[in-house]
C-alpha positions in Angstrom: 30.5 54.1 128.3 32.2 55.3 125.1 29.6 56.3 122.5 29.7 54.1 119.4 29.1 57.1 117.2 32.1 59.0 118.7 34.6 56.2 118.0 34.8 56.0 114.2 38.2 56.2 112.5 38.9 58.8 109.8 37.0 57.5 106.7 38.6 59.8 104.2 41.7 57.5 104.0 39.7 54.7 102.4 37.2 54.3 99.5 34.2 55.7 101.4 31.6 57.1 99.0 30.1 59.1 101.8 33.4 60.9 102.7 35.2 61.2 99.3 32.5 62.4 96.8 32.7 66.0 98.2 35.6 68.3 98.9 37.4 67.8 102.2 35.9 70.9 103.8 32.3 69.6 103.2 30.6 67.7 106.0 28.9 64.7 104.4 25.4 64.2 105.9 23.9 62.5 102.9 24.1 58.8 101.9 22.6 56.3 104.3 25.9 55.1 105.8 26.6 55.6 109.5 29.9 56.7 110.9 30.3 53.8 113.3 32.5 50.7 113.6 30.5 47.5 113.2 30.0 45.2 116.2 33.1 43.5 117.4 31.5 40.2 116.8 31.4 41.1 113.1 35.0 42.2 113.0 36.1 39.0 114.8 34.1 36.8 112.4 35.6 38.4 109.4 39.2 38.2 110.8 38.6 34.4 111.4 37.4 34.0 107.9 40.3 35.9 106.4 42.8 33.9 108.5 41.9 30.6 106.7 43.3 32.1 103.5 40.6 30.2 101.5 38.0 32.3 99.6 36.3 29.8 97.2 32.7 29.8 96.1 30.3 29.5 99.1 27.0 27.7 99.4 24.2 29.7 101.0 24.9 29.3 104.8 22.4 26.9 106.3 23.3 28.4 109.8 22.5 31.9 108.6 19.2 30.9 107.1 18.3 29.1 110.4 19.2 32.2 112.3 17.0 34.4 110.1 14.0 32.1 110.5 14.4 32.2 114.3 15.0 35.9 114.3 11.8 36.7 112.4 9.8 34.4 114.8 11.3 35.9 117.9 11.0 39.5 116.9 7.7 39.6 114.9 6.0 36.2 115.6 6.4 35.7 111.9 6.8 32.0 111.1 8.4 31.2 107.9 10.0 28.1 106.4 13.7 27.7 105.5 12.8 27.4 101.9 11.2 30.9 102.0 14.6 32.5 102.6 16.7 33.4 99.5 20.0 35.2 100.0 20.7 38.0 97.5 23.6 40.4 97.1 21.6 43.5 98.0 18.1 44.9 98.6 18.2 47.2 95.5 19.2 44.4 93.2 16.6 42.2 94.9 13.6 44.4 94.5 14.7 45.1 90.9 14.7 41.3 90.4 11.2 41.1 91.9 10.0 43.9 89.6 11.4 41.9 86.7 9.7 38.8 87.8 6.2 40.3 88.5 5.8 42.8 85.7 6.0 42.6 81.9 6.1 45.2 79.2 2.7 46.8 79.2 2.3 46.3 83.0 2.5 49.1 85.6 4.1 49.2 89.0 3.2 51.6 91.9 5.5 53.4 94.3 4.6 55.9 97.0 6.6 59.2 96.8 8.7 60.8 98.1 10.7 57.6 98.2 14.2 56.1 98.1 15.6 57.0 94.6 16.2 53.5 93.2 12.4 52.9 93.5 11.9 55.5 90.9 13.6 53.5 88.1 12.6 50.0 89.1 9.6 49.9 86.7 11.6 51.2 83.8 14.4 48.8 84.5 11.8 46.0 84.2 10.4 47.4 81.0 7.2 48.3 82.8 5.5 51.7 83.5 5.9 53.4 86.8 3.0 55.0 88.6 3.5 57.4 91.5 1.1 57.8 94.4 2.1 60.6 96.8 2.1 60.2 100.6 0.2 63.0 102.3 2.1 65.4 104.6 0.1 66.5 107.7 0.4 69.9 109.3 2.9 68.5 111.9 5.1 67.2 109.1 4.2 63.5 109.5 3.2 61.6 106.4 0.1 59.3 106.0 -1.3 57.2 103.3 -4.4 58.3 101.4 -5.9 54.9 100.8 -8.6 56.1 98.5 -6.0 57.8 96.3 -3.8 54.7 96.4 -6.6 52.5 95.2 -7.6 54.9 92.5 -4.0 54.9 91.3 -4.2 51.1 90.6 -4.8 50.5 86.9 -6.0 47.3 85.2 -2.4 46.5 84.1 -0.9 47.2 87.6 0.8 44.0 88.8 3.1 45.1 91.6 3.7 47.7 94.3 7.1 48.5 95.9 6.8 49.8 99.4 9.3 51.2 101.9 8.7 50.3 105.6 10.2 51.9 107.7 9.9 54.6 105.1 12.9 56.2 103.5 13.0 59.2 103.5 10.0 60.3 105.6 10.8 58.1 108.6 7.3 56.6 109.1 6.9 53.1 110.7 3.5 52.1 109.4 1.0 50.8 111.9 -0.7 47.4 111.6 -4.0 49.1 110.6 -2.2 51.0 107.8 -0.5 47.8 106.6 -3.8 45.9 106.7 -5.5 48.4 104.5 -2.7 48.5 102.0 -2.6 44.7 102.0 -6.3 44.3 101.5 -6.3 46.7 98.6 -3.4 44.9 96.9 -5.0 41.5 97.4 -8.3 42.7 96.0 -6.6 44.0 92.9 -4.2 41.2 92.4 -1.1 43.4 93.0 2.0 41.7 94.3 3.7 43.6 97.2 7.5 44.0 97.1 8.4 45.3 100.6 11.7 46.9 101.3 12.2 46.6 105.1 15.9 47.2 105.3 15.5 49.7 108.2 13.3 47.3 110.2 15.8 47.0 113.1 16.2 50.8 113.5 13.0 51.7 115.3 12.5 54.2 118.2 10.6 53.7 121.4 6.8 53.5 121.2 6.9 52.4 117.6 6.8 48.8 116.4 7.9 47.4 113.0 5.4 44.9 111.6 6.4 43.0 108.4 3.4 43.3 106.2 3.8 39.6 105.2 3.4 38.6 108.9 -0.2 39.9 109.1 -1.9 37.0 107.4 -1.3 33.9 105.4 -2.8 35.6 102.4 -0.4 38.6 102.6 2.5 36.2 103.2 1.8 34.6 99.9 1.3 37.9 98.1 4.5 39.6 99.4 8.2 39.5 98.7 10.1 41.0 101.7 13.6 42.3 101.8 15.7 42.7 104.9 19.5 43.1 105.4 22.1 43.6 108.1 23.7 46.3 106.0 22.0 49.5 107.4 21.6 48.1 111.0 25.1 46.9 111.5 26.9 49.2 109.0 28.1 46.4 106.7 26.6 47.7 103.4 29.9 47.2 101.6 29.8 43.5 102.1 26.7 43.0 99.9 24.4 40.6 101.8 20.6 40.8 101.9 17.7 38.5 102.5 14.7 37.9 100.2 11.7 36.2 101.9 8.9 34.7 99.8 6.4 32.2 101.2 4.7 31.3 97.9 6.3 28.5 96.0 5.1 29.7 92.6 6.4 33.2 93.2 9.8 31.7 94.4 10.0 29.8 91.1 9.4 33.0 89.1 12.0 34.8 91.1 14.6 32.0 90.6 13.8 32.0 86.9 14.2 35.8 86.6 17.5 35.6 88.6 19.3 33.2 86.3 22.4 34.7 84.7 21.7 38.1 86.2 21.9 38.1 89.9 24.9 36.4 91.6 25.1 34.8 95.0 26.0 36.4 98.3 29.8 36.6 98.8 31.6 34.7 101.5 32.4 37.7 103.7 28.9 39.0 103.5 27.5 35.8 104.9 30.0 35.7 107.7 29.3 39.3 108.7 25.5 38.7 108.6 25.7 35.6 110.7 27.9 37.3 113.3 25.7 40.5 113.3 22.5 38.6 113.9 24.0 36.3 116.6 26.4 38.6 118.4 25.3 42.2 117.6 22.3 42.8 119.7 24.0 44.5 122.7 25.8 46.8 120.2 22.5 47.5 118.5 20.7 48.3 121.7 23.4 50.9 122.5 23.4 52.3 119.0 19.6 52.9 119.1 20.0 54.9 122.3 22.6 57.1 120.6 20.6 57.5 117.4 17.6 58.5 119.5 19.7 61.2 121.3 20.9 62.5 117.9 17.4 62.5 116.5 16.0 64.5 119.5 18.9 67.0 119.3 18.4 67.4 115.6 14.6 67.8 116.0 15.0 70.5 118.6 17.7 72.4 116.8 15.9 72.4 113.4 12.6 73.5 114.8 14.0 76.1 117.3 17.0 77.6 115.5 16.7 76.9 111.7 14.0 79.5 110.9 12.1 78.4 107.8 12.9 74.7 108.2 10.8 72.1 109.9 10.8 68.3 110.4 8.8 65.6 112.0 10.6 63.2 114.4 11.5 60.0 112.4 9.8 56.9 113.9 12.5 54.8 112.4 15.8 55.0 110.4 18.6 57.5 111.0 17.4 59.8 108.2 15.6 63.1 108.7 13.4 64.7 106.1 13.8 68.5 106.3 11.1 70.7 104.9 12.8 73.8 103.5 9.9 75.1 101.4 9.3 78.2 103.6 12.9 79.4 103.1 13.4 82.3 100.8 16.7 81.3 99.2 18.5 82.6 96.1 19.0 79.0 95.0 17.8 75.4 95.7 18.2 74.4 99.4 20.6 71.6 98.4 23.0 74.0 96.6 22.6 76.7 99.2 23.7 74.6 102.1 26.4 72.9 100.1 27.9 76.2 98.9 27.2 78.5 101.8 27.5 76.0 104.8 29.7 73.3 103.2 27.2 70.7 104.3 26.1 68.0 101.8 22.7 66.5 102.2 20.5 64.6 99.7 18.5 66.9 97.4 14.8 66.1 98.0 14.2 66.1 94.2 16.1 62.8 94.1 13.1 61.2 95.8 10.6 62.3 93.2 8.6 65.4 92.5 7.0 65.2 95.9 10.5 65.9 97.3 10.8 69.4 95.8 12.0 71.8 98.5 13.1 69.1 100.9 16.5 67.7 102.1 17.4 64.4 103.6 19.9 64.5 106.4 21.8 61.4 107.8 22.2 61.8 111.6 24.0 58.5 112.0 27.3 60.3 113.1 28.9 61.7 116.1 27.1 64.5 118.0 30.1 66.7 117.4 29.7 66.4 113.7 25.9 66.8 113.8 26.1 70.0 115.8 28.9 71.3 113.6 26.7 70.7 110.5 23.6 72.3 112.1 25.6 75.3 113.3 27.0 75.8 109.8 23.5 75.7 108.4 22.3 78.2 111.0 25.2 80.6 110.2 24.5 80.4 106.5 20.8 81.2 107.0 21.7 84.1 109.3 24.2 85.5 106.8 22.2 85.3 103.6 
């Protein structure tokens, strides 16, 4: 069987952010965008839509909403109502909307660092104050939550917490016990949970994604959850995401905050999402096997051949968090590998102060490209 990740056309010929920000001799291993063709079901659905030649304003797709409700029940035993589902153009705009709705000037909002960069400015965008609580790295590189520290971080004016699960960039898939503890603390302090679960379909064997809102009716009412087909099926450019809110009063606040600021999902995004969720599972099953192979190759190469760099195996996502703090380099790791290896990764400092000395590497690419990038990095380290 042909590997999906080995069958991507040349992306430099288009408008790809991933491939066209850096010079042509640089291997782009940075932004969370896989080098893979979307499922054929998605391509066919978009071609059918285009063939009509009509692209007027769409209503939210009732069929897509029904599919989402069924998908959450089948995958997570999470029962929601149709009215709990709100389609939004993207997860980032969605969690910024939620931050606007559930904080006011003078309030504070918590995030756990290192974390996806747009989290870092969500509080400021809402006119609130951001509070950072660091995840704790274990000797094996795996990160855990310090629950006592998390609770101490909550202040009297704290109204919301934005969480990432599966976590970007550290790759954790939080357990039910961890989520229950987080949820209980937030409920006790009246803190609304805004949960970014965009990578929830990208989970490796032995791990299980659990939506925090699925744990109890109380947490369902206290959580706004975001999912999307964008990372899973590589359709990020089509701008379609899903906001799930099971509390009517919170939905009303979200809709009020949305007016005039956040548009509706576009026609093509809805068509792609419906096709992905109804016809993309076989493709996704194959992709996960390939991503796991890439993850294992990367883990072995980093820990055996890149002296001074270490990583824990991601439990989910196609993003690796490389610890470069033991390297003795003449410059920052990001600039060293960009300049000396011609490999572009995300600078860990983008993810908050807790990311100092780290790099994020996207392994959602062909094995040939992954090995080439790692070999370049090894050569640069050996030649310094």
